[in-house]
N, C-alpha and C positions, 0 to 999 in steps of 0.2 A: 553318545552321539549328539551333536548340536542340533537343536530343533530348527527346522527351516523357518525363515522369516515370514511374517504375515504382512500383506500389503493391502492398503486401502486407497481407493480413488473416490474423491468427492466431486460430484457433478451438479452444479446449480442448473436448473432448467426453467427457462422462460421463453415461450413461443418457439419451441424446438421440436414440435411434433414431426416435421418432415425429416429430420436428421436422426431421430431416435433409433429406428431399425438398423441403420448403418453403424451408428455408435455402439449399439449392443454387440453387433457382429464383430467389430474391430476390438472391442474390449474382451470379447471371448477369445480371439486370437492371442491377445496379450496374456490372458490367464494361462493358456497352454505353454507359454514360453517362460513363465516365472518358475523359480525353484521353490516357491511356497504358495500358500493359499492367497486368493484375491477376494476382497469384498468391494463392491461398488455401492456408494451411498448417493442416491438421487434425491435432490431436494427441489421440489417443485415450488417455485416462489410466486404464487398467485398467477400462474400462467393463463393467458386469455384463451388458449386453444385447448385441445384435448390431450395434452402431453401426459397428464396424470393417468387418465383412463388407458392411454396407449401403453404406458409403462406397467400399469397393473396387468395388462394382457400379455406383455412380452417377457417381463423379467422372470416369471416362474420357469420359463424354458431356457434361461441363460445359463451358461456353463460356469457360473461363479456365484458366490453368495451376494445377496443384495439387501439393501435397506431402502425403503421408499418413504420419504417424508413430504408433507405438504404444508406450506405456510397458509395462514388464514387470509393473507392478502399479499400484495407485492411489497416486500420490505427492501428489495435491492439484492444484487448478486453477492455483495460482501456479507450481508446478514445471512444469506443462504449458505455461503461457504462456512461461516462460523458454526451454523447449525450442523452441517455435515461433519466438520472437524470434531465437534463435541461427541458425535456418535462413532467416530472412527476408532477401531480397535487395533489396527495394524501397527507393526513396528515402524513402518514408513507410510506416510500419507501424501498422496499426490492430489492436486487440485487442477481441474481442467474444465473448459467450457463444453457445452453440448452441441455447438454449431459445427464442429469438425474443422474449423479454420486452423486450429493448432493440431498437428498430427498426434493422435492418441499414443502412437508408438514411441513418442518421446519419453513416456513414463518408464519404459524399459531401461533406457539409459539413466534416467533419474534414479531409479531403484538400484541399478548396478553400482552407481557411484556412492549412494548412501550406504549400501550394504558393505562397501569396502571399508567403511569407518573413517575415511579421510575427510569427509565433508558432512555437514549437518543440514544444509539447504542446497537444493539445485533448482535453478531457474532457467527458463527458456529464453535465449537471446535471439530476437528476431533479426535475421540477416537481411531479409527483404519481404515484401508482401505483394501478393497477386490481387490487388484491389484497384478500383478506379483511381485516376490521378488525383482528383480532389480529396478522396478519402485518404490517400497516402500523404498528401500535403498537410491536411488538417491533423492527422495523427502525429506526423513528424513535429509539427508546431506545438501540439499539446505536450508531447513527451519532452521536447526541448525545454519548455517552460518548467516542467516538473523536475527535470534534472538540474536546471540552473537554480531553482528556488527552493527545492525540497531535499532531494537526495541525489547528489552529484554522481554517486557510484551506481545509480540505476541504469540498466541497459538502455541504449538509445531508443529502442522501440517499445519500452515499457515491459511489464511482466503480465502475461495473460495465462501462463501455465507454470506451475512450480511443484516441488515436492520437498518434504522435510521429515525429520525423525520425530519421535514422540516428545523428546525434550523441547524442541522448538514449538510443537503444537501446544504443549502445556504452558509455555511462557506467553504465547499469543493469546490463548483463551483466558488467562488470568488478567489480561489487560482489558477490562470491561469498559470500553469507551464508546460513546455514541458520537455520531458525526465525525468519524475518523476514517482512516484508510487502512484496510487490512494489509495491502502490499507495503504501505508505509511502516506498519508495525512489524512486518516481516523483516524489513531492513533495519528498523530501530533496534530489535532484539539482538542483532549481530549474528554470532556463531560463524562457523566456517562455511563459506559459500562457493559454489561453482556454477558456471554458466554453460549451457548446451545450445549451440546454434541450430536454427531451423528456418524454414521459409513458410510464412503464413499463407494459407490457401484462400482461394476465393470462396465466399459463402454461397453454398448451393441451395439452401432451403431457408425460406423466411427472410425477414429483415432484422437488422440489428436494432436492439433497443437502446444502444449506447448513443443517445442523442446529444446535441450540443449542450442542452441545459444540464444533463447529467454529468457531462465532462466538466462543465464550469463548476458545478457544485462539488464534484470530486476534487478538482484542483484547489478550490477554496478550502474545503475541509482539510486537505493535506497541508496547505499553507498555514492555516490557523492552528492545526494540531501539532505540527512538528517544527515550525520556524517562527521567529519574531520579525520577519522581514517587513510587514506593514508598519510596525512600530519604529523600526530602524529608518524606513523611508520617511515617515512622518517627522521624526526628530531631525533627520538630515535636511529636509526641506526647511524646517524651522531654523536650524543653525545657519544654513546658506542664506535664507531670507533675512536673518538677523544681521549677517555681514553686509548684505545688500542695503539693509535699512541704515546702517551706520554710514555707508558711502553716500546714500541718497540724502541723509540728514546733513552731511557736510556740504554737499552740492547745493541743497536748498538754503541752508544757512548762509553760505557764501553768496548766493544770489540775492538773498534778502539784504545782507550787509552792503552789497554793491549797488543796491537800489533797483535791481532788475525785477523784483517782485513788488507790485504796488497794491495788490488785493489785500485788504486787512484780514487777518486770521488765516490766510492760506498756509503760511509756514508752520505754525503750531498744529493746524489740522492735519497736514500731510505727515508731520513727524509722529503724531499720536496714532494715526491710522496704520502707518507702516510698522511702528514699534509694537503696537498692541497685537496686530495680526500675527506676526511671526513669533512674538513672545508666547501667544496662546498655543501655537503649534509645538513649540519646544516644551511647554508645560504639559500639553496632552501627551507628548511622547514620553516624558518622564513618568507621569501618572500611569500611562499605558504599560510601561515597563514593570511597574509594581503589580498592576492587574495581571499581566502576563505570568509573572512568577507565582502569584496566588492561584491563577488558573492551572498552571503546571502542577501545583501541589494537590489540587482537587482530583487530578487524574489517578493518583495513587500508583503511579508507575514505580517500580523498584529503582533504587538509586544505582544498582548494579545487578548483573545476572552472572552467576557462577556457572560456567559451561562444563568444567571438569573438576572433580573432587576426588583426590586420591588420599587414601588412608593407609599408612604403613603400620606394621606391627611394631610394638615397642621392643627395643633391644636393651632395655634397662636390666642390669644384672642384680638380682635380689641377693640378700644375705645368704639364704639357703643355697642358692646356686653357687655363690662364691665359696662357701664352705665345702661343697661337694667337689 
């Protein structure tokens, strides 16, 4: 008989004391609907409220296995997720926030698709969000920039909840990079991926710690970790400026020869300033390209990831078999 699959759910916790009782209750409902065992790994990431104490009180009565970890300070949600994934023992591992804005019941569909063996990663695709208008606008602008500059195949609303099998977990955890994006790594490793639509709910308890400063840092970390767009822009500006310099030089020289410029030294000064400025930009772009490649090598990411490895038995006929 095939052993039932084991499932793990990783939940980073920061300022979520108000939603923890409801979260545990809904995860309990999920545990009864699964065909295998469920463990939930709570990682308290330097939370300023009493989330850790509340979890200590409630999880002994939860109808599922639990792990409770606490960071020494606030390292960020992505560090908390990595901590939880390192401890997850399930065949399939889901990651969700503790604020209940993403329906926990999504993980049932995630696990169903993963258990079918047809996909390795399932992500929630946000169809809409029940948030204030400014929040919706800022989130839409942020993820539009992310899709255009980093990963074009990212869902329009980004990824706040996902699940994957242990093969994907292994590949993500062995990419030990600081100042990177866990979601970016999830897309970088590839594998077979599916999306599950949902509607993001209004936050009922507490306030989001996802500030503008954190969004800006996250976007910059993703850009500098996964793209060379800044170098491309720099070199493009230098090349375009260099072409403009040539045209300007022709115009200034023609004006000088026609006697339209009477100031001594104006012509060579303008030519030197224009030429040197954009030459430096091109040079910085070229040097930056070499630095980028050296930076890429320091990450020690594998050059390729083998998703499937089939080994067949040898059909070579030996001499003894031939004689028989």
